[in-house]
C-alpha positions in Angstrom: 26.9 22.5 11.6 30.5 22.2 10.3 31.2 20.9 6.8 32.8 17.7 8.2 29.7 17.0 10.3 27.4 17.6 7.3 29.5 15.2 5.2 29.3 12.6 7.8 25.6 12.4 7.3 25.9 11.6 3.6 25.2 8.0 2.9 25.7 7.0 -0.7 24.1 3.7 -1.8 25.0 1.5 -4.7 22.3 1.5 -7.4 20.1 -1.6 -7.3 20.7 -3.6 -10.4 18.2 -6.3 -9.9 15.0 -5.2 -11.6 12.6 -7.0 -9.2 14.4 -5.7 -6.1 14.3 -2.2 -7.6 10.5 -2.6 -8.1 10.0 -3.7 -4.5 12.0 -1.0 -3.0 10.5 1.8 -5.1 6.9 0.7 -5.0 5.6 0.9 -1.5 2.0 1.7 -2.2 -0.6 0.7 -4.8 -0.3 4.2 -6.3 3.4 3.5 -6.8 2.7 0.2 -8.5 0.1 1.8 -10.7 2.6 4.5 -11.8 5.1 1.8 -12.6 2.5 -0.1 -14.7 1.7 3.1 -16.6 5.3 3.3 -17.6 5.5 -0.4 -18.5 2.4 -0.8 -20.6 1.4 0.7 -24.0 -1.3 3.3 -23.6 -4.2 1.3 -25.0 -3.4 -1.7 -22.7 -3.0 0.5 -19.6 -6.3 2.3 -20.4 -8.0 -1.1 -20.8 -7.1 -1.8 -17.2 -7.5 1.6 -15.7 -10.6 2.8 -17.6 -14.3 2.7 -16.9 -17.6 3.1 -18.6 -19.0 6.2 -20.3 -18.0 9.3 -18.3 -16.2 7.3 -15.6 -18.3 8.8 -12.8 -18.6 5.5 -11.0 -14.9 4.7 -11.6 -14.0 7.9 -9.7 -16.7 7.5 -7.0 -15.7 4.0 -6.2 -12.4 5.2 -4.7 -13.8 8.4 -3.3 -16.4 6.6 -1.3 -13.7 4.9 0.8 -11.8 8.2 1.2 -15.0 9.7 2.7 -14.8 7.6 5.9 -12.8 8.5 9.0 -11.6 6.3 11.8 -12.3 6.7 15.5 -9.5 4.6 17.2 -10.0 2.7 20.4 -7.3 3.9 22.9 -5.1 2.0 25.3 -5.4 -1.3 23.6 -2.7 -4.0 23.4 -2.1 -4.5 19.7 1.2 -6.4 19.9 -0.4 -9.2 17.9 -2.9 -8.8 15.1 -4.8 -11.7 13.6 -5.9 -11.1 10.0 -7.3 -14.6 9.5 -10.9 -15.1 8.7 -13.4 -17.5 7.2 -14.5 -16.9 3.6 -17.4 -19.2 2.5 -16.4 -22.0 4.9 -12.7 -21.9 4.3 -10.0 -20.3 6.4 -8.0 -17.5 4.8 -4.9 -15.8 6.4 -6.2 -12.4 5.4 -9.7 -11.0 4.6 -9.2 -10.3 0.9 -9.0 -12.1 -2.4 -8.2 -11.5 -6.1 -11.2 -10.6 -8.2 -11.9 -11.9 -11.7 -10.4 -9.9 -14.6 -10.7 -10.6 -18.3 -8.0 -11.2 -20.9 -5.2 -11.1 -18.3 -2.5 -12.3 -20.8 -2.8 -9.0 -22.6 -1.4 -7.3 -19.4 1.5 -9.8 -19.1 2.2 -12.9 -21.1 2.4 -14.9 -17.8 -1.3 -14.1 -17.3 -3.8 -15.9 -15.1 -1.4 -18.8 -14.0 0.9 -16.2 -12.4 -2.0 -14.7 -10.5 -3.2 -18.1 -9.5 0.2 -19.0 -8.1 0.6 -15.8 -6.2 -2.9 -16.1 -4.7 -2.4 -19.8 -3.7 1.0 -19.1 -2.2 -0.6 -16.4 -0.1 -3.5 -18.7 0.8 -6.1 -16.3 -0.7 -9.0 -17.0 -3.0 -8.7 -16.2 -6.7 -11.7 -15.9 -9.0 -11.1 -16.8 -12.7 -13.3 -15.0 -15.2 -15.3 -16.6 -18.1 -13.4 -14.0 -20.2 -10.0 -15.3 -19.1 -7.1 -15.9 -21.5 -6.3 -19.2 -19.7 -8.7 -22.1 -19.5 -10.4 -23.5 -16.4 -8.4 -26.7 -16.7 -5.1 -25.0 -17.1 -5.6 -22.7 -14.1 -6.8 -25.7 -12.0 -3.4 -27.4 -12.7 -1.3 -24.5 -11.6 0.6 -25.4 -8.4 0.4 -25.2 -5.5 -2.9 -27.0 -6.1 -3.3 -28.2 -2.5 -3.3 -24.6 -1.0 -5.4 -23.1 -3.9 -8.8 -21.7 -3.3 -10.1 -21.2 -6.8 -13.4 -19.7 -7.8 -15.1 -19.2 -11.2 -17.1 -16.2 -12.3 -19.8 -17.2 -14.8 -21.2 -15.1 -17.5 -24.5 -16.5 -18.6 -24.5 -17.0 -22.4 -27.4 -17.1 -24.9 -26.2 -20.6 -25.6 -27.4 -22.3 -22.4 -25.7 -25.6 -23.4 -22.4 -23.7 -23.4 -23.3 -22.1 -20.0 -24.0 -25.6 -18.5 -20.8 -26.9 -20.0 -18.8 -24.1 -18.3 -20.4 -24.9 -15.0 -19.6 -28.6 -15.4 -16.0 -27.9 -16.4 -15.6 -25.6 -13.3 -16.9 -28.4 -11.0 -14.7 -31.1 -12.7 -11.6 -28.9 -12.4 -12.1 -28.4 -8.7 -13.2 -24.8 -8.5 -14.9 -24.4 -5.1 -17.2 -21.4 -5.6 -19.3 -20.2 -8.5 -20.1 -16.5 -8.9 -22.8 -15.6 -11.4 -22.3 -12.1 -12.9 -25.6 -10.3 -13.0 -24.4 -7.0 -14.4 -23.4 -8.1 -17.8 -26.6 -8.5 -19.8 -24.8 -6.4 -22.3 -21.3 -4.9 -22.4 -20.7 -1.5 -21.0 -19.4 1.3 -23.2 -15.7 1.8 -22.5 -14.8 5.0 -24.2 -11.0 4.7 -23.7 -10.9 1.4 -25.5 -13.0 2.8 -28.4 -10.8 5.9 -28.7 -7.6 3.8 -28.5 -8.8 1.3 -31.1 -8.2 -1.6 -28.7 -8.9 -5.0 -30.3 -8.9 -8.5 -28.9 -7.0 -10.3 -30.2 -4.6 -7.4 -30.5 -3.7 -6.3 -34.0 -0.4 -4.8 -35.1 -1.9 -1.6 -36.5 0.4 1.3 -37.6 -0.3 2.9 -34.2 0.6 -0.3 -32.4 3.8 -0.7 -34.4 4.7 2.9 -33.5 4.2 2.1 -29.9 6.6 -0.9 -30.0 9.6 1.5 -29.9 8.3 3.1 -26.6 7.5 -0.2 -24.8 10.0 -2.7 -26.2 9.9 -5.0 -23.2 6.2 -5.4 -23.4 6.1 -6.1 -27.1 9.0 -8.5 -26.9 7.2 -10.8 -24.4 4.0 -10.6 -26.4 5.6 -11.4 -29.7 7.4 -14.4 -28.1 4.1 -15.8 -26.7 1.2 -17.7 -28.2 -1.7 -15.9 -29.6 -4.0 -14.6 -26.9 -7.6 -15.9 -27.0 -10.7 -16.2 -24.9 -9.5 -19.6 -23.6 -12.7 -20.9 -22.1 -14.6 -20.8 -25.4 -11.6 -21.2 -27.7 -13.0 -24.4 -29.2 -16.0 -22.5 -30.6 -16.1 -21.8 -34.3 -17.3 -18.3 -33.6 -13.8 -16.8 -33.6 -14.6 -14.6 -30.6 -13.2 -11.1 -30.5 -13.8 -8.2 -28.1 -16.2 -6.8 -30.7 -18.4 -9.9 -30.9 -18.1 -11.9 -27.7 -20.3 -9.5 -25.7 -23.1 -10.2 -28.2 -23.2 -13.7 -26.7 -24.2 -12.4 -23.2 -27.8 -13.3 -22.4 -30.0 -10.2 -21.9 -32.9 -12.5 -20.9 -31.1 -13.5 -17.7 -33.7 -13.7 -14.9 -34.5 -15.4 -11.6 -35.5 -18.6 -13.3 -32.1 -18.8 -14.9 -30.6 -18.4 -11.4 -32.7 -21.3 -10.1 -31.5 -23.4 -13.0 -27.8 -22.6 -12.2 -28.4 -23.5 -8.6 -29.7 -26.9 -9.7 -26.5 -27.5 -11.7 -23.9 -26.4 -9.0 -23.5 -28.2 -5.8 -21.0 -25.9 -4.2 -21.2 -22.3 -2.7 -23.0 -20.0 -5.1 -22.8 -16.2 -5.2 -24.4 -13.4 -7.1 -21.8 -10.8 -8.3 -23.0 -7.3 -9.1 -24.7 -4.3 -7.5 -27.2 -6.4 -5.7 -29.8 -4.6 -3.7 -31.0 -5.7 -0.2 -34.3 -6.9 -1.7 -32.6 -8.9 -4.4 -30.1 -10.4 -1.9 -33.0 -11.7 0.2 -34.7 -13.2 -2.9 -31.4 -14.8 -3.9 -31.1 -16.2 -0.4 -34.5 -17.8 -0.7 -33.4 -19.5 -3.9 -30.5 -21.1 -2.1 -27.8 -18.6 -3.0 -25.1 -18.5 -0.3 -24.1 -14.9 -0.6 -23.3 -11.8 -2.8 -20.2 -10.3 -4.2 -21.1 -6.7 -4.3 -19.5 -5.0 -7.3 -20.2 -2.6 -10.0 -17.5 -4.2 -12.2 -15.0 -1.6 -11.1 -17.0 1.1 -12.8 -16.8 -0.7 -16.2 -20.5 -1.5 -16.8 -23.3 0.8 -15.8 -21.9 4.3 -15.1 -23.5 6.1 -12.2 -24.2 2.7 -10.6 -24.5 2.5 -6.8 -21.2 2.2 -5.0 -20.8 -1.3 -3.6 -19.4 0.0 -0.3 -22.8 1.7 0.3 -24.6 -1.6 -0.2 -22.8 -3.6 2.5 -24.7 -2.5 5.6 -28.2 -2.6 4.1 -27.6 -6.0 2.5 -26.1 -7.4 5.7 -29.1 -6.1 7.7 -31.6 -7.6 5.2 -29.9 -11.0 4.7 -28.5 -11.6 8.2 -25.1 -12.6 9.6 -25.0 -16.1 8.1 -25.2 -14.7 4.5 -21.8 -14.1 2.9 -21.2 -10.5 1.8 -18.1 -9.8 -0.3 -17.2 -6.5 -1.9 -14.9 -5.1 -4.6 -14.6 -1.9 -6.8 -12.4 1.0 -5.6 -10.2 -0.7 -3.1 -6.6 0.6 -3.3 -5.3 0.5 0.2 -5.4 -1.7 3.3 -7.4 1.0 5.0 -10.1 0.5 2.4 -10.3 -3.2 3.3 -10.7 -2.1 6.9 -13.5 0.2 6.0 -15.3 -2.5 4.1 -15.0 -5.0 7.0 -16.2 -2.4 9.5 -19.3 -1.9 7.4 -20.0 -5.6 7.7 -18.3 -7.3 4.7 -16.8 -10.7 5.2 -13.9 -10.0 2.8 -12.9 -7.6 0.1 -11.6 -8.3 -3.4 -9.1 -6.4 -5.5 -8.7 -6.3 -9.3 -6.7 -3.4 -10.8 -4.0 -3.4 -8.1 -2.8 -6.9 -8.8 -3.0 -6.3 -12.6 -0.7 -3.4 -12.1 1.7 -5.6 -10.2 1.4 -8.3 -12.8 2.2 -5.8 -15.6 5.5 -4.6 -13.9 6.9 -7.8 -12.4 4.7 -10.8 -13.2 3.9 -13.2 -10.4 6.3 -11.5 -7.9 4.5 -8.2 -8.7 1.2 -9.7 -7.7 2.8 -11.1 -4.6 4.2 -7.7 -3.7 0.8 -6.1 -4.1 -0.7 -8.7 -1.7 2.2 -7.9 0.8 1.5 -4.2 0.5 -2.2 -4.6 1.3 -1.6 -7.1 4.1 1.0 -4.8 5.7 -1.3 -1.7 5.4 -4.3 -3.6 6.8 -2.2 -4.9 9.8 -1.0 -1.4 10.6 -4.5 0.1 10.3 -5.9 -2.4 12.8 -3.1 -1.7 15.2 -3.6 2.0 15.0 -7.3 1.5 15.4 -6.8 -0.5 18.6 -8.2 -3.7 17.1 -6.5 -7.1 17.1 -8.6 -9.3 14.8 -11.0 -9.2 11.8 -13.8 -10.4 14.0 -13.2 -7.5 16.5 -13.1 -5.0 13.6 -16.4 -6.3 12.2 -18.0 -6.4 15.7 -17.0 -2.9 16.6 -17.3 -1.4 13.1 -20.1 1.1 13.9 -18.1 2.7 16.7 -14.9 2.9 14.7 -16.1 4.8 11.7 -17.3 8.3 11.1 -18.4 9.8 7.8 -16.4 12.9 6.8 -19.5 14.7 5.7 -21.7 13.8 8.7 
């Protein structure tokens, strides 16, 4: 090749000055978004999102479990058009995934839960608000676009049953459609990174935190310009809840009679959220529960807990096709969603990925993460020779092979 021919191949581009467009162009995968969030957040805050319980065995195995599956595509199929729409607990959604509950979201970004709620509603996807949120039920319910929003509430059962009943009533009055009862939080898991980093909620400006301001000025500027972060759904209490004492309010006596009591208070769809076994799923079904949200809290509660992906098929077999089965923990790619659906899940939910997007770019960052996953899932179905979510679930057994089989 002559020099003039080589020079003709050079294409110089003007640097992108818009921060949001630079984020979108540079972050094409969830791994890219995670790396950008690591750069944007102070170390204790990033570790709060990324970390798990104890030795973090479950945290690692959640993602490894999805990577252990291989696809066997169907050949010579017309995949010009792919339909990702599905029904999630009686409501149509344009894609088979939603945004899982996360606590204290305003510590990740000052725009917090309202930004997540707007992004989810704009995409037509369900969003689950946590009891441990930093924005109240009522404030999230008022976030536009209200008409398109499918908002759910994750309930932690408290020792104070009057407060528990009040939270259920507030969720109903605020228009939340689905109630999820967390059954893996009798006590709080031990999160070693948070202890090592001295993370506190509300945050305190310790000498270490002050030293970190210089390295993450954008983060600290938005935090210092925003109202004090609190556990908004219990902010009226005189307890002065912090990350150190709020978990002491979780009810370790939670049992099946409490679930029956909750069912009597809630008229809408009711789910159990946790590492629910096939036997317990059937028992819940008999008590009038509508489904399960299989989860090990993203590896943040019981380390070495069973992987939710491994529970999908046996729970589905035990509870039947009419029982809703949702799953989270470890999903980082559209192919992971496809694997979950092929196992029999109705939909998958993501947590950390959208928090990474929120940390970098607020609401547009969450929207970009949704777009990444939707694009990856569409491409995966096309390459599999599948044109709909129903077809993927119906042919799941013949489309998957375990790498170690």
